[in-house]
C-alpha positions in Angstrom: -11.0 -4.6 27.2 -13.5 -7.4 26.5 -14.8 -8.0 23.1 -18.4 -6.8 22.7 -20.5 -6.7 19.5 -22.5 -3.9 21.1 -19.4 -1.7 21.6 -18.5 -2.3 17.9 -21.9 -1.1 16.7 -21.8 2.0 19.0 -18.4 2.9 17.6 -19.6 2.5 14.0 -22.6 4.8 14.6 -20.5 7.4 16.4 -18.1 7.9 13.5 -15.2 10.4 13.7 -13.1 8.2 16.0 -10.1 9.7 17.7 -6.8 7.8 17.4 -7.3 5.8 20.6 -10.8 4.7 19.5 -9.5 3.8 16.0 -7.0 1.4 17.6 -9.7 0.0 19.8 -12.0 -0.4 16.8 -9.4 -2.1 14.7 -8.5 -4.6 17.4 -12.2 -5.3 18.2 -13.0 -5.7 14.5 -10.1 -8.2 14.2 -11.5 -10.2 17.1 -14.9 -9.9 15.5 -13.6 -11.5 12.4 -12.2 -14.4 14.4 -15.7 -15.0 15.8 -17.5 -14.5 12.4 -15.2 -17.1 10.8 -15.7 -19.5 13.8 -12.0 -20.0 14.1 -10.4 -22.1 16.8 -8.3 -19.3 18.3 -5.8 -21.6 20.0 -5.1 -23.6 16.8 -5.1 -20.5 14.5 -2.1 -18.5 13.4 -2.2 -14.8 12.5 0.3 -12.7 10.6 -2.0 -9.8 9.6 -0.7 -6.3 8.7 -2.7 -3.1 8.3 -1.1 -0.3 6.4 -1.9 3.4 6.0 -2.2 6.2 8.6 -2.5 3.7 11.4 -0.2 0.7 10.7 -0.9 -2.3 12.9 0.2 -6.0 13.0 -1.6 -9.0 14.5 0.6 -12.0 15.2 0.0 -15.4 16.8 1.4 -18.9 16.3 -0.7 -22.1 16.5 -0.9 -23.4 20.0 -0.4 -20.0 21.7 -3.2 -18.7 23.9 -2.4 -15.1 23.3 -1.2 -13.0 20.3 0.7 -9.7 20.0 -0.6 -6.5 18.3 1.5 -3.6 17.5 0.2 -0.2 16.5 2.6 2.5 15.2 1.7 6.1 15.9 4.0 8.9 14.8 6.9 6.4 14.8 6.1 5.1 18.4 5.1 1.5 18.7 2.3 0.5 21.2 1.9 -3.2 22.0 -1.2 -5.1 23.0 -1.9 -8.7 24.0 -5.1 -10.2 22.6 -7.1 -13.4 22.5 -10.6 -14.2 21.2 -12.2 -12.5 24.2 -10.5 -9.2 24.2 -7.2 -7.3 24.6 -5.1 -5.4 27.0 -2.1 -3.0 26.5 1.1 -4.9 27.2 2.4 -2.1 29.3 -0.5 -2.4 31.8 0.0 -6.2 32.1 3.7 -5.7 32.8 2.9 -3.0 35.4 0.6 -5.5 37.2 3.5 -7.9 37.4 6.0 -5.1 38.4 8.1 -5.9 35.3 
């Protein structure tokens, strides 16, 4: 999914987000923070953790072109790959490569 400020605003107005939309919102909001802080994505590192009902982590080392997000839902971990332009579920990427 590509990052879009318009999508962020729509989600904020809609309220009452389901679990999938909460994950989407958290990821897009993290990417939004990268843009707002005018960070050089490639040179930046991230080691952010969200706690609570929807625990998530955002990890990336300097020099990497992509980072890894984990979201834990009812004990099950979902993984996503992200950069400053958007994100994709890791499982979908692996399916494309038949891995």
